[in-house]
py3Dmol code that shows the C-alpha trace and the ligand (Angstrom):
import py3Dmol

protein = """\
ATOM      1  CA  MET A   1      60.448 135.827  51.165  1.00  0.00           C
ATOM      2  CA  VAL A   2      63.433 133.754  52.526  1.00  0.00           C
ATOM      3  CA  TRP A   3      66.396 136.181  52.889  1.00  0.00           C
ATOM      4  CA  PRO A   4      69.761 134.473  53.478  1.00  0.00           C
ATOM      5  CA  VAL A   5      72.209 136.821  55.455  1.00  0.00           C
ATOM      6  CA  PRO A   6      75.341 135.022  56.345  1.00  0.00           C
ATOM      7  CA  LEU A   7      76.659 137.856  58.776  1.00  0.00           C
ATOM      8  CA  GLU A   8      79.468 136.735  60.923  1.00  0.00           C
ATOM      9  CA  ARG A   9      81.531 139.359  62.580  1.00  0.00           C
ATOM     10  CA  THR A  10      81.374 139.159  66.394  1.00  0.00           C
ATOM     11  CA  THR A  11      80.861 135.341  67.036  1.00  0.00           C
ATOM     12  CA  SER A  12      82.499 134.833  70.425  1.00  0.00           C
ATOM     13  CA  TYR A  13      83.001 131.009  71.079  1.00  0.00           C
ATOM     14  CA  ALA A  14      83.203 129.212  67.814  1.00  0.00           C
ATOM     15  CA  ALA A  15      83.029 130.245  64.237  1.00  0.00           C
ATOM     16  CA  GLY A  16      80.772 129.048  61.455  1.00  0.00           C
ATOM     17  CA  THR A  17      77.429 130.951  61.437  1.00  0.00           C
ATOM     18  CA  ALA A  18      78.161 132.327  57.985  1.00  0.00           C
ATOM     19  CA  GLY A  19      77.391 128.794  56.632  1.00  0.00           C
ATOM     20  CA  GLY A  20      74.077 128.809  58.367  1.00  0.00           C
ATOM     21  CA  PRO A  21      71.841 130.100  55.541  1.00  0.00           C
ATOM     22  CA  GLN A  22      73.390 127.714  52.917  1.00  0.00           C
ATOM     23  CA  ALA A  23      72.985 124.598  55.252  1.00  0.00           C
ATOM     24  CA  ILE A  24      69.373 125.512  55.901  1.00  0.00           C
ATOM     25  CA  LEU A  25      68.618 125.956  52.177  1.00  0.00           C
ATOM     26  CA  ASP A  26      70.527 122.718  51.419  1.00  0.00           C
ATOM     27  CA  ALA A  27      68.539 120.838  54.096  1.00  0.00           C
ATOM     28  CA  SER A  28      65.194 122.450  52.954  1.00  0.00           C
ATOM     29  CA  ARG A  29      65.310 120.283  49.859  1.00  0.00           C
ATOM     30  CA  GLN A  30      64.568 117.337  52.246  1.00  0.00           C
ATOM     31  CA  VAL A  31      61.653 118.898  54.010  1.00  0.00           C
ATOM     32  CA  GLU A  32      58.236 117.448  52.968  1.00  0.00           C
ATOM     33  CA  THR A  33      56.315 120.264  51.347  1.00  0.00           C
ATOM     34  CA  TYR A  34      53.090 118.809  52.784  1.00  0.00           C
ATOM     35  CA  ASP A  35      52.546 119.902  56.367  1.00  0.00           C
ATOM     36  CA  GLU A  36      50.675 117.089  58.354  1.00  0.00           C
ATOM     37  CA  GLU A  37      49.618 119.577  61.167  1.00  0.00           C
ATOM     38  CA  LEU A  38      48.067 122.058  58.804  1.00  0.00           C
ATOM     39  CA  GLU A  39      47.082 119.245  56.355  1.00  0.00           C
ATOM     40  CA  SER A  40      48.033 121.369  53.288  1.00  0.00           C
ATOM     41  CA  GLU A  41      51.088 122.372  51.129  1.00  0.00           C
ATOM     42  CA  PRO A  42      51.621 125.969  52.299  1.00  0.00           C
ATOM     43  CA  CYS A  43      54.601 126.388  49.804  1.00  0.00           C
ATOM     44  CA  ARG A  44      51.834 126.530  47.018  1.00  0.00           C
ATOM     45  CA  GLN A  45      51.069 130.101  48.209  1.00  0.00           C
ATOM     46  CA  GLY A  46      54.439 130.928  46.894  1.00  0.00           C
ATOM     47  CA  ILE A  47      57.816 131.274  48.636  1.00  0.00           C
ATOM     48  CA  HIS A  48      60.588 133.191  47.048  1.00  0.00           C
ATOM     49  CA  THR A  49      64.236 132.789  48.105  1.00  0.00           C
ATOM     50  CA  LEU A  50      66.379 136.084  47.665  1.00  0.00           C
ATOM     51  CA  PRO A  51      70.034 135.683  46.605  1.00  0.00           C
ATOM     52  CA  GLU A  52      72.411 135.385  49.558  1.00  0.00           C
ATOM     53  CA  MET A  53      73.418 139.018  50.837  1.00  0.00           C
ATOM     54  CA  ASP A  54      76.941 139.877  50.576  1.00  0.00           C
ATOM     55  CA  THR A  55      78.237 140.352  54.241  1.00  0.00           C
ATOM     56  CA  ARG A  56      81.839 139.702  53.911  1.00  0.00           C
ATOM     57  CA  HIS A  57      82.846 143.158  52.902  1.00  0.00           C
ATOM     58  CA  GLY A  58      82.621 146.604  54.556  1.00  0.00           C
ATOM     59  CA  GLN A  59      82.463 147.770  58.261  1.00  0.00           C
ATOM     60  CA  LEU A  60      79.752 146.141  60.389  1.00  0.00           C
ATOM     61  CA  GLU A  61      78.177 149.374  60.947  1.00  0.00           C
ATOM     62  CA  GLU A  62      77.646 149.931  57.254  1.00  0.00           C
ATOM     63  CA  LEU A  63      76.456 146.513  56.811  1.00  0.00           C
ATOM     64  CA  LEU A  64      73.751 146.980  59.414  1.00  0.00           C
ATOM     65  CA  GLY A  65      72.636 150.105  57.672  1.00  0.00           C
ATOM     66  CA  SER A  66      72.278 148.252  54.421  1.00  0.00           C
ATOM     67  CA  LEU A  67      70.429 145.474  56.322  1.00  0.00           C
ATOM     68  CA  ARG A  68      67.997 148.025  57.536  1.00  0.00           C
ATOM     69  CA  ARG A  69      67.484 149.681  54.141  1.00  0.00           C
ATOM     70  CA  ALA A  70      66.963 146.357  52.479  1.00  0.00           C
ATOM     71  CA  ALA A  71      64.447 145.348  54.999  1.00  0.00           C
ATOM     72  CA  ALA A  72      62.579 148.537  54.551  1.00  0.00           C
ATOM     73  CA  ASP A  73      62.485 147.928  50.727  1.00  0.00           C
ATOM     74  CA  LEU A  74      60.860 144.479  51.393  1.00  0.00           C
ATOM     75  CA  LEU A  75      58.370 145.930  53.733  1.00  0.00           C
ATOM     76  CA  ASP A  76      57.398 148.806  51.376  1.00  0.00           C
ATOM     77  CA  ASP A  77      56.826 146.138  48.759  1.00  0.00           C
ATOM     78  CA  GLY A  78      54.345 144.506  51.150  1.00  0.00           C
ATOM     79  CA  LYS A  79      56.376 141.368  51.730  1.00  0.00           C
ATOM     80  CA  PHE A  80      56.781 139.206  54.728  1.00  0.00           C
ATOM     81  CA  PHE A  81      60.478 138.095  55.079  1.00  0.00           C
ATOM     82  CA  LEU A  82      62.242 135.465  57.146  1.00  0.00           C
ATOM     83  CA  ALA A  83      65.888 136.232  57.386  1.00  0.00           C
ATOM     84  CA  LEU A  84      68.315 133.329  57.824  1.00  0.00           C
ATOM     85  CA  GLY A  85      71.528 133.985  59.781  1.00  0.00           C
ATOM     86  CA  GLY A  86      74.301 134.326  60.306  1.00  0.00           C
ATOM     87  CA  GLU A  87      74.744 135.766  63.898  1.00  0.00           C
ATOM     88  CA  HIS A  88      72.169 137.596  65.995  1.00  0.00           C
ATOM     89  CA  SER A  89      73.529 141.115  65.404  1.00  0.00           C
ATOM     90  CA  LEU A  90      71.479 141.179  62.144  1.00  0.00           C
ATOM     91  CA  THR A  91      68.280 141.435  64.087  1.00  0.00           C
ATOM     92  CA  PRO A  92      68.406 145.071  65.435  1.00  0.00           C
ATOM     93  CA  PRO A  93      68.530 146.652  61.967  1.00  0.00           C
ATOM     94  CA  LEU A  94      65.683 144.338  60.724  1.00  0.00           C
ATOM     95  CA  VAL A  95      63.602 145.393  63.719  1.00  0.00           C
ATOM     96  CA  ALA A  96      64.358 148.925  63.258  1.00  0.00           C
ATOM     97  CA  ALA A  97      62.947 148.736  59.722  1.00  0.00           C
ATOM     98  CA  CYS A  98      59.846 147.130  60.921  1.00  0.00           C
ATOM     99  CA  ALA A  99      59.291 149.480  63.749  1.00  0.00           C
ATOM    100  CA  ALA A 100      59.578 152.427  61.440  1.00  0.00           C
ATOM    101  CA  LYS A 101      56.777 150.812  59.205  1.00  0.00           C
ATOM    102  CA  PHE A 102      54.612 149.435  62.030  1.00  0.00           C
ATOM    103  CA  PRO A 103      54.041 151.565  65.032  1.00  0.00           C
ATOM    104  CA  GLY A 104      53.417 149.635  68.241  1.00  0.00           C
ATOM    105  CA  LEU A 105      55.740 147.005  67.241  1.00  0.00           C
ATOM    106  CA  SER A 106      57.158 144.506  69.847  1.00  0.00           C
ATOM    107  CA  VAL A 107      59.667 141.629  69.495  1.00  0.00           C
ATOM    108  CA  LEU A 108      59.305 138.061  70.577  1.00  0.00           C
ATOM    109  CA  GLN A 109      62.902 136.381  71.046  1.00  0.00           C
ATOM    110  CA  ILE A 110      63.409 132.743  71.501  1.00  0.00           C
ATOM    111  CA  ASP A 111      66.972 132.230  72.761  1.00  0.00           C
ATOM    112  CA  ALA A 112      69.090 130.809  75.507  1.00  0.00           C
ATOM    113  CA  HIS A 113      70.834 134.147  76.056  1.00  0.00           C
ATOM    114  CA  ALA A 114      69.302 137.346  77.087  1.00  0.00           C
ATOM    115  CA  ASP A 115      71.752 139.256  74.812  1.00  0.00           C
ATOM    116  CA  LEU A 116      71.122 142.448  76.769  1.00  0.00           C
ATOM    117  CA  ARG A 117      74.679 143.643  77.304  1.00  0.00           C
ATOM    118  CA  ASP A 118      75.102 147.247  76.443  1.00  0.00           C
ATOM    119  CA  GLN A 119      78.578 146.530  74.968  1.00  0.00           C
ATOM    120  CA  TYR A 120      80.537 143.345  74.449  1.00  0.00           C
ATOM    121  CA  GLU A 121      84.258 143.372  73.498  1.00  0.00           C
ATOM    122  CA  GLY A 122      84.073 146.947  72.855  1.00  0.00           C
ATOM    123  CA  SER A 123      81.203 146.734  70.472  1.00  0.00           C
ATOM    124  CA  PRO A 124      77.533 147.842  71.013  1.00  0.00           C
ATOM    125  CA  ASN A 125      76.609 145.776  67.867  1.00  0.00           C
ATOM    126  CA  SER A 126      77.905 142.522  69.044  1.00  0.00           C
ATOM    127  CA  HIS A 127      75.544 139.548  68.886  1.00  0.00           C
ATOM    128  CA  ALA A 128      75.642 139.630  72.680  1.00  0.00           C
ATOM    129  CA  CYS A 129      74.041 143.022  72.611  1.00  0.00           C
ATOM    130  CA  ALA A 130      71.327 142.165  70.118  1.00  0.00           C
ATOM    131  CA  MET A 131      68.280 142.600  72.321  1.00  0.00           C
ATOM    132  CA  ARG A 132      69.675 145.706  74.148  1.00  0.00           C
ATOM    133  CA  ARG A 133      69.768 147.337  70.695  1.00  0.00           C
ATOM    134  CA  VAL A 134      66.238 145.966  69.976  1.00  0.00           C
ATOM    135  CA  LEU A 135      65.136 147.701  73.229  1.00  0.00           C
ATOM    136  CA  ASP A 136      66.561 150.916  71.821  1.00  0.00           C
ATOM    137  CA  VAL A 137      63.831 150.695  69.289  1.00  0.00           C
ATOM    138  CA  CYS A 138      60.754 148.886  70.982  1.00  0.00           C
ATOM    139  CA  PRO A 139      59.878 146.446  73.804  1.00  0.00           C
ATOM    140  CA  ALA A 140      60.372 142.724  73.779  1.00  0.00           C
ATOM    141  CA  VAL A 141      59.468 139.368  75.364  1.00  0.00           C
ATOM    142  CA  GLN A 142      62.303 136.904  75.793  1.00  0.00           C
ATOM    143  CA  VAL A 143      61.435 133.148  76.143  1.00  0.00           C
ATOM    144  CA  GLY A 144      63.782 130.258  76.960  1.00  0.00           C
ATOM    145  CA  ILE A 145      66.455 132.455  78.641  1.00  0.00           C
ATOM    146  CA  ARG A 146      69.017 130.647  80.864  1.00  0.00           C
ATOM    147  CA  ASN A 147      72.333 132.475  80.388  1.00  0.00           C
ATOM    148  CA  ILE A 148      72.476 136.043  81.648  1.00  0.00           C
ATOM    149  CA  SER A 149      75.395 138.173  83.027  1.00  0.00           C
ATOM    150  CA  ALA A 150      75.454 139.945  86.400  1.00  0.00           C
ATOM    151  CA  GLU A 151      75.484 143.226  84.422  1.00  0.00           C
ATOM    152  CA  GLU A 152      72.370 142.218  82.382  1.00  0.00           C
ATOM    153  CA  ALA A 153      70.530 140.945  85.412  1.00  0.00           C
ATOM    154  CA  GLU A 154      71.183 144.156  87.242  1.00  0.00           C
ATOM    155  CA  ALA A 155      69.871 146.237  84.349  1.00  0.00           C
ATOM    156  CA  LEU A 156      66.842 144.127  83.781  1.00  0.00           C
ATOM    157  CA  PRO A 157      64.271 145.748  86.072  1.00  0.00           C
ATOM    158  CA  ARG A 158      64.759 149.039  84.223  1.00  0.00           C
ATOM    159  CA  LEU A 159      64.395 147.608  80.684  1.00  0.00           C
ATOM    160  CA  ALA A 160      61.166 147.261  78.610  1.00  0.00           C
ATOM    161  CA  THR A 161      61.404 143.604  78.355  1.00  0.00           C
ATOM    162  CA  ARG A 162      59.610 140.620  80.105  1.00  0.00           C
ATOM    163  CA  VAL A 163      61.624 137.405  80.587  1.00  0.00           C
ATOM    164  CA  PHE A 164      60.169 133.902  80.535  1.00  0.00           C
ATOM    165  CA  TRP A 165      63.068 131.881  81.984  1.00  0.00           C
ATOM    166  CA  ALA A 166      63.543 128.393  80.591  1.00  0.00           C
ATOM    167  CA  ARG A 167      63.452 126.931  84.196  1.00  0.00           C
ATOM    168  CA  SER A 168      60.133 128.405  84.895  1.00  0.00           C
ATOM    169  CA  LEU A 169      58.719 126.852  81.655  1.00  0.00           C
ATOM    170  CA  HIS A 170      60.323 123.389  82.205  1.00  0.00           C
ATOM    171  CA  GLY A 171      57.838 120.804  82.809  1.00  0.00           C
ATOM    172  CA  ARG A 172      54.726 123.027  82.505  1.00  0.00           C
ATOM    173  CA  PRO A 173      52.240 122.406  79.642  1.00  0.00           C
ATOM    174  CA  ALA A 174      52.585 124.937  76.806  1.00  0.00           C
ATOM    175  CA  ALA A 175      48.862 125.655  77.060  1.00  0.00           C
ATOM    176  CA  GLU A 176      49.545 127.152  80.403  1.00  0.00           C
ATOM    177  CA  TRP A 177      52.466 129.636  79.504  1.00  0.00           C
ATOM    178  CA  VAL A 178      51.915 130.335  75.982  1.00  0.00           C
ATOM    179  CA  PRO A 179      48.992 132.697  76.632  1.00  0.00           C
ATOM    180  CA  GLN A 180      51.132 134.565  79.201  1.00  0.00           C
ATOM    181  CA  VAL A 181      53.792 135.117  76.575  1.00  0.00           C
ATOM    182  CA  LEU A 182      51.178 136.370  74.047  1.00  0.00           C
ATOM    183  CA  SER A 183      49.530 138.629  76.538  1.00  0.00           C
ATOM    184  CA  ALA A 184      52.941 140.437  77.199  1.00  0.00           C
ATOM    185  CA  LEU A 185      53.252 141.252  73.500  1.00  0.00           C
ATOM    186  CA  THR A 186      51.574 143.975  71.531  1.00  0.00           C
ATOM    187  CA  ASP A 187      49.380 143.071  68.444  1.00  0.00           C
ATOM    188  CA  THR A 188      52.220 143.619  65.892  1.00  0.00           C
ATOM    189  CA  VAL A 189      55.245 141.464  66.431  1.00  0.00           C
ATOM    190  CA  TYR A 190      58.652 140.718  65.015  1.00  0.00           C
ATOM    191  CA  LEU A 191      59.886 137.222  65.718  1.00  0.00           C
ATOM    192  CA  THR A 192      63.497 136.384  66.267  1.00  0.00           C
ATOM    193  CA  VAL A 193      64.539 132.829  66.868  1.00  0.00           C
ATOM    194  CA  ASP A 194      68.082 132.212  68.036  1.00  0.00           C
ATOM    195  CA  ILE A 195      68.302 128.328  67.348  1.00  0.00           C
ATOM    196  CA  ASP A 196      70.182 127.861  70.798  1.00  0.00           C
ATOM    197  CA  GLY A 197      66.860 128.779  72.449  1.00  0.00           C
ATOM    198  CA  LEU A 198      65.789 125.018  71.615  1.00  0.00           C
ATOM    199  CA  ASP A 199      67.763 122.257  73.587  1.00  0.00           C
ATOM    200  CA  PRO A 200      71.151 121.669  72.426  1.00  0.00           C
ATOM    201  CA  ALA A 201      70.094 117.837  72.320  1.00  0.00           C
ATOM    202  CA  LEU A 202      68.092 118.910  69.394  1.00  0.00           C
ATOM    203  CA  VAL A 203      70.287 121.444  67.779  1.00  0.00           C
ATOM    204  CA  PRO A 204      74.054 120.777  68.918  1.00  0.00           C
ATOM    205  CA  ALA A 205      75.434 122.730  65.912  1.00  0.00           C
ATOM    206  CA  THR A 206      75.321 126.250  67.486  1.00  0.00           C
ATOM    207  CA  GLY A 207      78.037 128.558  68.705  1.00  0.00           C
ATOM    208  CA  THR A 208      77.194 128.813  72.339  1.00  0.00           C
ATOM    209  CA  PRO A 209      74.920 125.836  73.262  1.00  0.00           C
ATOM    210  CA  GLU A 210      73.257 125.956  76.726  1.00  0.00           C
ATOM    211  CA  PRO A 211      71.479 122.947  78.489  1.00  0.00           C
ATOM    212  CA  GLY A 212      67.820 123.043  79.317  1.00  0.00           C
ATOM    213  CA  GLY A 213      66.175 124.607  76.162  1.00  0.00           C
ATOM    214  CA  LEU A 214      62.781 124.423  74.667  1.00  0.00           C
ATOM    215  CA  GLY A 215      61.546 121.242  73.232  1.00  0.00           C
ATOM    216  CA  TRP A 216      60.338 120.965  69.603  1.00  0.00           C
ATOM    217  CA  TYR A 217      56.473 120.747  70.346  1.00  0.00           C
ATOM    218  CA  ASP A 218      56.681 123.655  72.927  1.00  0.00           C
ATOM    219  CA  THR A 219      58.354 125.623  70.415  1.00  0.00           C
ATOM    220  CA  LEU A 220      55.781 124.909  67.742  1.00  0.00           C
ATOM    221  CA  ALA A 221      53.014 125.461  70.276  1.00  0.00           C
ATOM    222  CA  LEU A 222      54.332 129.077  70.856  1.00  0.00           C
ATOM    223  CA  LEU A 223      54.757 129.790  67.198  1.00  0.00           C
ATOM    224  CA  ARG A 224      51.470 128.466  66.239  1.00  0.00           C
ATOM    225  CA  ALA A 225      49.675 130.407  69.001  1.00  0.00           C
ATOM    226  CA  LEU A 226      51.645 133.694  67.955  1.00  0.00           C
ATOM    227  CA  PHE A 227      50.564 133.348  64.228  1.00  0.00           C
ATOM    228  CA  GLU A 228      47.116 132.699  65.193  1.00  0.00           C
ATOM    229  CA  ARG A 229      46.760 135.855  67.416  1.00  0.00           C
ATOM    230  CA  LYS A 230      49.341 138.458  66.440  1.00  0.00           C
ATOM    231  CA  ARG A 231      50.213 140.199  63.285  1.00  0.00           C
ATOM    232  CA  VAL A 232      53.729 138.964  62.705  1.00  0.00           C
ATOM    233  CA  VAL A 233      55.372 141.257  60.160  1.00  0.00           C
ATOM    234  CA  ALA A 234      58.784 139.737  59.829  1.00  0.00           C
ATOM    235  CA  ALA A 235      61.022 137.095  61.490  1.00  0.00           C
ATOM    236  CA  ASP A 236      64.681 135.875  61.507  1.00  0.00           C
ATOM    237  CA  LEU A 237      66.359 132.496  62.245  1.00  0.00           C
ATOM    238  CA  VAL A 238      69.946 132.803  63.499  1.00  0.00           C
ATOM    239  CA  GLU A 239      73.008 131.236  64.996  1.00  0.00           C
ATOM    240  CA  LEU A 240      72.945 127.811  63.153  1.00  0.00           C
ATOM    241  CA  MET A 241      76.659 126.827  62.960  1.00  0.00           C
ATOM    242  CA  PRO A 242      76.624 123.857  60.704  1.00  0.00           C
ATOM    243  CA  ARG A 243      79.094 121.091  61.361  1.00  0.00           C
ATOM    244  CA  PRO A 244      79.901 118.158  59.265  1.00  0.00           C
ATOM    245  CA  GLY A 245      78.040 114.966  60.442  1.00  0.00           C
ATOM    246  CA  GLN A 246      75.490 117.056  62.459  1.00  0.00           C
ATOM    247  CA  HIS A 247      72.801 117.445  59.783  1.00  0.00           C
ATOM    248  CA  ALA A 248      69.976 116.859  62.268  1.00  0.00           C
ATOM    249  CA  SER A 249      70.655 120.515  63.244  1.00  0.00           C
ATOM    250  CA  ASP A 250      70.555 121.778  59.676  1.00  0.00           C
ATOM    251  CA  PHE A 251      67.231 119.845  59.102  1.00  0.00           C
ATOM    252  CA  LEU A 252      65.683 121.108  62.258  1.00  0.00           C
ATOM    253  CA  CYS A 253      66.360 124.655  61.156  1.00  0.00           C
ATOM    254  CA  ALA A 254      64.966 123.916  57.617  1.00  0.00           C
ATOM    255  CA  ARG A 255      61.836 122.380  59.193  1.00  0.00           C
ATOM    256  CA  LEU A 256      61.449 125.331  61.656  1.00  0.00           C
ATOM    257  CA  ALA A 257      61.778 127.900  58.738  1.00  0.00           C
ATOM    258  CA  TYR A 258      59.169 126.088  56.868  1.00  0.00           C
ATOM    259  CA  LYS A 259      56.953 125.940  59.870  1.00  0.00           C
ATOM    260  CA  ILE A 260      57.289 129.753  60.478  1.00  0.00           C
ATOM    261  CA  ILE A 261      56.360 130.331  56.866  1.00  0.00           C
ATOM    262  CA  SER A 262      53.505 127.842  56.962  1.00  0.00           C
ATOM    263  CA  TYR A 263      51.904 129.356  59.991  1.00  0.00           C
ATOM    264  CA  ARG A 264      52.282 132.821  58.529  1.00  0.00           C
ATOM    265  CA  VAL A 265      50.514 131.921  55.269  1.00  0.00           C
ATOM    266  CA  SER A 266      47.866 129.566  56.953  1.00  0.00           C
ATOM    267  CA  LEU A 267      46.871 130.960  60.283  1.00  0.00           C
ATOM    268  CA  GLY A 268      45.115 133.924  61.730  1.00  0.00           C
ATOM    269  CA  GLY A 269      42.893 136.812  61.295  1.00  0.00           C
ATOM    270  CA  TRP A 270      45.950 139.044  61.230  1.00  0.00           C
ATOM    271  CA  LYS A 271      46.983 138.012  57.724  1.00  0.00           C
ATOM    272  CA  LEU A 272      48.387 140.947  55.830  1.00  0.00           C
ATOM    273  CA  LYS A 273      47.701 140.911  52.074  1.00  0.00           C
ATOM    274  CA  THR A 274      51.352 140.104  51.276  1.00  0.00           C
ATOM    275  CA  GLU A 275      53.229 137.376  49.620  1.00  0.00           C
ATOM    276  CA  CYS A 276      56.183 135.386  51.202  1.00  0.00           C
TER     277      CYS A 276
END
"""
ligand_1 = """\
1
MN
Mn 71.728 132.732 72.011
"""
view = py3Dmol.view(width=600, height=400)
view.addModel(protein, "pdb")
view.setStyle({"model": 0}, {"cartoon": {"style": "trace"}})
view.addModel(ligand_1, "xyz")
view.setStyle({"model": 1}, {"stick": {}})
view.zoomTo()
view.show()
């Protein structure tokens, strides 16, 4: 299930993530259905795209409750979903739904930002607090991090998270650090990809770009190993902020979304008997 969630309420630097899901869907029409790495057409196993969720009306807290209930319904139907954001504050309710359904869940986050603030601009549900809210529910592993506040760094030793700093991964072969990431996760995983985890040279169209991010093939190496070794129950891809003339960013997100779905349906002994 591809689930467009154009949530945008707390974006801090520049606005436009609400256009992310549609830009990814538009670009997805240009993605080749044959995957040269997997030597198959994963889409033949069936990908359904849900209607875009209405996230423009109502209070943020009510919306987050609706997201959690909608996610729980999809999981109860035995579906794997990939939510397309929208801003990162959509992740905690989706994780909460997954954690209620799958005991022992952990979260793998790819992101430039730790997102571990307890509050930001008066809100505990800001995109800058997304992973702190996730940690209220289950442990996490954070990869590609290179932006963290003093408050977050001070809290870090007390939190149930393991951080793989971008600078500690730079220049090292993925084969060396990917197994360390996997061994820090439990067997059942929710995947959240903030597209700013990748290098802004690849994806300039995001709200808070940070230099020094992950490359394309390192990202794929991590995701492939994840889907080979873990039971990934749901995922999201957030924080694309489409801009005119920067369609490479939209296309990368569409390609990454298809890779996530392709790995999910093609790899691993952990495959659930579910549809996408
Ligand atoms: Mn981020």
